[in-house]
N, C-alpha and C positions, 0 to 999 in steps of 0.2 A: 505492501500500499501506501503510495508518494504522500511527504507529509506537508498538510497543509501549510500556507504561504503565513498562517498566524503564528506557527508554534517554532519557524524557522531559523538559524542563529545560534542555537546550542551548541557549547563546547565541547559537548561532554556527555552526550546523549546513544545510544547503539538503536540503529532503526527498528529496531521490533519492539513493538509495546511490552509494555508491564514490567517488571525488576530487571536490571540490565544483570548481562554476567560478570562476573572478574577481570577486570583488568584494567589498565591506565585509561585513561581519557584520551580522546580520538579528537583530531581535529576538524574545524567545521569550519564557517564563515566566516570568522571573529579572528580566524588564527590569524597571526600575523600582524595584528594590528590590536592589541590587550588596551592599549591606550584609551581605546576609543568604545572599549565596552564598557567603560568604569564612567561614560561620559555623562549618559541617564541619569542611574542612582546618582551620581557626585553633584547634581544638579539640580534633585532633588532635598539632598541634603545641605546645599548652600542654600535653599529657599526655605526649607525647614525652620532652620540658624537666624533668617534674616526676619521671615514670620514671626519667629518667640520676640524676637529683640525687638521689635516694632510695638507687636501687638498685646504682648504679653507683659514682659520680664519690667517697662517701667511703672515704680510707684507701689511694686507689688511687695509686701512685706512677706514676713515669715508666718506657716502657716502654726497651726496649735504643732500636726506630727513634725513637720520639718525641725521645728523649735527644738524638737526633742532631741532628733537626729545630729542637728549643728551644733547643740550644746553639748555634745560627746567630745569635738573637738574644736569647737568653737573658743574663742579667746574674750567673749562679751559676757560672759557669766557664768557661774557652775552648771556643771551636766547635769541636767532633769532627768528624773528617775525613767531608767528604760525598763520599759513593761516586757513579760514574758511572750508576747507574742511578736517582737522586733528584734529585726538581726541590726547590726553594726555596719554591713558591711557597705550602705551608702552614705556613713558619715565618712566612710575611707575615700571617698571620691570624691564628698564635699571639701577634705582637709587640706589638700592645698591651698585655697584662699582661703576659707572659715579659720585655720590655725595664725592668718598672717595679719586679716584684718577684719574690724568687725562690720565692714562695705555690707548690706545688702545688694547693692545694685552690682557690685564687682563678682557675686557670687551667681547671680542672674547670669552673669557675660560669661563668667567660666563655666556653666549647666551646661548653656543654651548653646556655645560651642563644644560643649563637647557631646551635650546629644545627638547634635549634629554628622560628629564624627561616626560616634556611635551607630546612627541611622545608616554610616554609607558603609561602615566595614559588616554590618548585618549582612547587608543587602550584597556586597561585595563576593561575601562566602558562598552565596548561589549561581555566581555567572558559571562556572563552569555546567549549572544543570539549567538554568530555564533562560532565554532567552534576553537582552539589557532592557529591550523594552517591558517585554511581563517585569522585572524588577523594576523598573523604574514607575511604571504603575501601581506595582502594589504598595510600595515603598513610598506615593502621593497619595493614593486612598487613603495609608496608615497615618501620614502625618497630617493629613487635612481634617481629620477629626478634632472638634472643640479641646474634648478631652486631651490628648496627646499633645496639641498643642500650650495647652495651661499647665500642663504637670511637666513640659520636657526642660522646664531652666527653672526648675523645683527638687530641692532633697528630698527627695520623696524614691522609692526601690521600683516599684511596678513596672517602669517603663522599662528600664536595665533588664529586668527578669524578661521581659517581652525582647529586647535585642540578645540577649543571650537563648533563650529558647530557640530566637529564628535560626541562630547561629549554629546550637546543638543540632537543627533538625538537617540545616545543609551540610553541615561536616558527617554527620552520622550518613547519609548519602553519598556523600564522597568519598567514606572509610569503606564502606560497607561493596563500592564499586570497584576499587581499588586498592584490593589487601597489601599490594607490599609499597605503601606510599604511608611515609611518615607523619605528613604532615598535617593529610585530616583526622588522624586517630590524636596527633597532640592538641590540634583542635576542639574535638570532640569534647576530648576530658577538659580543657581549659574552657569550653561553652557552660559546661555541667555544671563546673568549681562554681560559676562566675552566679551562675543563677543559685547553687544552695549557699555563696554570700551572700546574694540582696535578702533573698528571702526562701530557707530551708523548707515551705511546706511545698512550695512551687515545685521542686524539683522533683519531689517525687512523684506525680503526676507524667514529667516529664520523662523522668529517667524510667517507669513503669511502662509507657509507648514506645518507645524505643527500644525497649530489651524485647518486646510484647513483636514490634516491628522484627526485631532480628533469627527469632523464633519462629517464628509462619511464614517467612521466605528461604527457600532450601538454599541460597545462594549465599543470602546472610550468617548463616548459623558459623559466627567465627566464636570460641571464646576471649578473643581477645578485645572484641566488642565491649563482651559483657564486663570484662579487667575495667576499661579502659568508664566506662559508666558511673561502677560502683567509686573506682578511685577518683574518678572526679566529683562524685555528691559527699562520699568521704571528706575531699582536702578542704572543698567549698565552707561544710558542714561544724568543722570539728571545731574553730571554736565558738560556735554556738549551742553544739553537746557539751564541750567543755563548761562553759558558762552552766547551763543548767545542772550541772552536780557544783559547780563550786556556791550556785546561789538558791538554788531550787532542792537540791536536796536528788536529782536523779533526772534524767530522760522524761520518763514516766512524768513525774512532780510536774515539770514546767511545759509536756505538752497537756496537760489538766487545769494548769492554772490558764495558758493560750486560749484552750475551751473556752472557759468561763470569762476570761475577757471580753470573748467573741461573742459570748448571750448561748454559751452551752452550742456547740456544736452538734447538727443530726440532720435529720429528713426534712427539707425545707422547698417551698419551690419560690423563690426568690428572681423567676426572667421579670416576673411585672414590674418589680421593686428598679431592677435595674432598668428597665424601659424609664417609667416614673424621674429615675433617677438623669439621663440623659435630657432633660428640660432646666438641667443647670445645680444640680447638686450635685455637690460633693462628696456629700456623707448624707445618706437617704438610711435613715436610724433613731428611732423606727420609721419606714417609708409609710405609713399610713395616710397618704397625702395623697388629693386627684390630683387625676392626670388631666390638665389643664389645657397643655400643650400636645396634643397626638404627634401634630407633624414633628416635633424635633424626634421618637422614636421611629419614624418610620422605616426608614436605614436602619433599626436593629432587628427588625420584625420580617423587611426583606433579607436582610443577608441570609439564611440557610436559602433560600429558592436559589438565590447566588450562587454560593457554593457549590451546593446539589448541579445547577448548568454549569461550575467550572468543571467540578471532576467529569459528564459528561462530555464538554466539549474539549476534554483531553483524551478521552478514549482512542483506541488506536493512536494514539502517537506517541512519541518519544517523550513524552512528559506528561504519562498519567501518574507514572509513581510519585513522582516530588506531590505531586497534585492531592494524592492520595494521602500519604503521609503527611504531608501541612494540613489537611481537614481532620485527620484523627488525632495530631499532635492539637493541635487549637483547641476541638470540642475535648481532648482529654485535660488542657489546664483550664477552661473552662467549665468545666461540669462541678466541682467542690463549689466554686460560688453561685452559682447557681442553684446547686441544694443541696448542699450542708451550713448554710450561711442566712441568718433570719432578718440582713437587711445588705442592702444594696452599695456599693461607688463604681462611680466609673471605674477608674485605675486599675480597679481588679480584674478585669479581661482585656486589660492592652496584650499579655501577647497569647490569647486567641486571638484579637481582633489582625493580629500580624500574621499571623500562621495563616489566616481564613481570607487573606488579602490576595493571597498567588490564587486562587481558584477563581476569588471574582477579576482579578486583572486575564486570567485567561479565557472568560467568559466576554468582556469586554471586547478586548480584540480577537475576538474571532468573531465577534457581530459585524468589527468594524472592518475586517479581511472577509467579511461574507460577498460571494457574488452570487445576489439574488434581484429581481427587480423590486424587493423591500429594503433595501439595503439602504438607502437616503433616508426615508423612513425611518430607519431603525436607529439609523445613526441622529436619527435628530432627535428622538423621543431618550435616547441616553445621555445625548449633550446639554438636552434640557433639564434631565433629569438630576445631571451630577451638578449645574450650576444651580438648581433648587439647592440642592445639598450645601455646595459650599457655603450659597447666603443662610442658608439655617447654621449652620456650622461656625459663620463670624458672628452671627447677631447673640448664639450662646454664649458665643467665648466672651463679647463685650460686654450682655448681661454679667455673665461673672466676676470678669478682671476690675468690674466699676467699682462692685461691690465688695470687693476683698480690698480695693485701693482705701475706698470709704473708711473703712472697719481699721486698714494700716493709721491713716490719718487719730482715729481714733483713741489707738492703741497707742502712738507714740504722745501724745494727748496725756493719759492716763499714765503713763510712766512719768513723765515729767510733774504729777501732782506727787507719786510718789516720795520724788524728790523731794519736791516741796516740802513736802510732811515732816522729811526724815528721813524717808522709807530709804538710804543709801547703802552699797557695799559697807564692809557683807552683810546681806539684810537676806530675809526668807520673805515670802510672798505666799500664802494660803487660799484654797478658797476656789470658786468660780475663776476660770481661765487665767489662771495663775499661773501658769507653763509659759504663756505668751507674753502676760506683761511682766514677768518677774526675771526671764531673758532679758526684755528689753532694759529694765532698771537695771542691771548687771545683778541681780538678784538671785538666790541658790531658790526652787520650789519647791517645797513638800505638803504632802496632804498625810494626815490621819486616816483619811478614810477613801474607800473606794479602789477602784485599781489600780492607780498607784498610791496605792499608802507606802509611806517610806519614813514617818514617825508616830511618834504616840500625841492624844492630847498635851498628855500631862510634858513631853521633854518640849513642844512646842511653845508650850507655855514659860518652861524653863528658858526655854533659849530666847525668849521675850523679854524679859530680864535683864540679859547684858546686848542684846543687839537688837537693831530695830525689825520688826517683825510687823508685818498689814496681810488680815484675812478682810478676802474681798464677797460680800455677799452681791443681793437682788432679791426685788420680788418681795420685799418685808422678811426677809426667811429672821428669822433670830439669830443672834449671835450665840455662837457657841459657849457652851460655860467658864470656859479658861480664861476668854475673851470678853468676857460682860463689860468689865469696867474701865473697856479701852477706847480711847475717842473714835467716834464718828466723823467720819468726811465721806461728801458725795464725790460722787466720780461721772465721767460724762457715759452717757448711756452705749453699750453693744449691741446688735439684733436681742431677741430675746433675755434681754437683761434689763429690766426697770427696773426704776430704785438700785442702781448699782451704786458700791459704795462702802470704804474701805475702814476696818475697824485697825487703828493703829497702838501699837504695846509702846507702852512708859518712855523705852529706853529710846526711843526713834529720838531725836535731834529737838 
């Protein structure tokens, strides 16, 4: 069967459909001009960086989760409590800038550049497997989602998990088909280790689906693949496991605590929560809100149909296996968040989105290359749909960033008022929104209860006798017993924080 025009240009695919026999990659249309093959992915990555720097980064302060991660390596204040589900991997990415300066703008620029480089390297991993234009389109589909643009310059692990998972699947396919090549094996191990370093639980479905693929395809049944997968996961997750024994009394205890913090993992259906969150919610917990803007989640509902169409479009071509494995890995990485967690955050599904972008790109390019009388009509419909999709993504992104920038100004004013009331380093802040406010003020954040409990009420009271301590409250909530004699001062209100105020210990200057 002759290969369709859509799928021409691959450099590493055998002519037959299905899993390729073991052996080195063979030359194809792009051999002799490898520099041109990277132009498409490079252009997408550069546009991704530019969009972040113009649309997202300016004026965007640190979020709550970001503050936790940055404080582990930053110099503005003491480290915030790192709860059981979190890993330190993304803090390492922020460290080169956060350890040198307190400038959030510098951190945003650094991470925007780094995320663009990460996207390019992840796409480049697949160049021997798929045509450059397929990868460029897949990268563009992923990078233009408002959630991806929003989190690109942020200190959050999910985008980096997506890059690592995408690269791992690409390296796995290359290693399975070229057993004599050491570089794909090294790349596979490094990519899996990177995922485990960022979020150890996300490495589990990734390793399982790749190990299952190695078992199901006879030509891929090589112990070295299983060994590399296991070694990569162990190397990347070693710090998290060691910390589990040091701080929690064992791995099982840490997993139990992580499950408790995440609302007790179990069997849930959170698909509708994720659809609602796409309207502009960075965290939907609990997600019992009305779905007022259905158009923002339409692409999510259409995605399974496009993925199925992409896999079908790749049938009978050399690109069927990459499309199928990308789909399987993407679904495996999405299932835990769709059916075991009872809340939603759009960033959780980044690894699934980037992998599922591969079959979607194959489908769109098949439509573009179709030789039918309805080709123009199909192209017109697809172009209009994509333009409408981009317009919706931009509108939601603009709404979210404007809201966060407003909060950033308010949080800065609150930190200034803490300083004005004598709450200056070395100081401690407890209560509502303590993490974000404490780090801005150069204080430590300590909670006597909840998920981040790291001090007892009695110890916090004793601390207030010798250094400035502030307790933040809202909504007319009564003062905790140990702080009932402390001076109360009003604060600028944050969203969902009516009557925001602080109680200041007598030791404050």
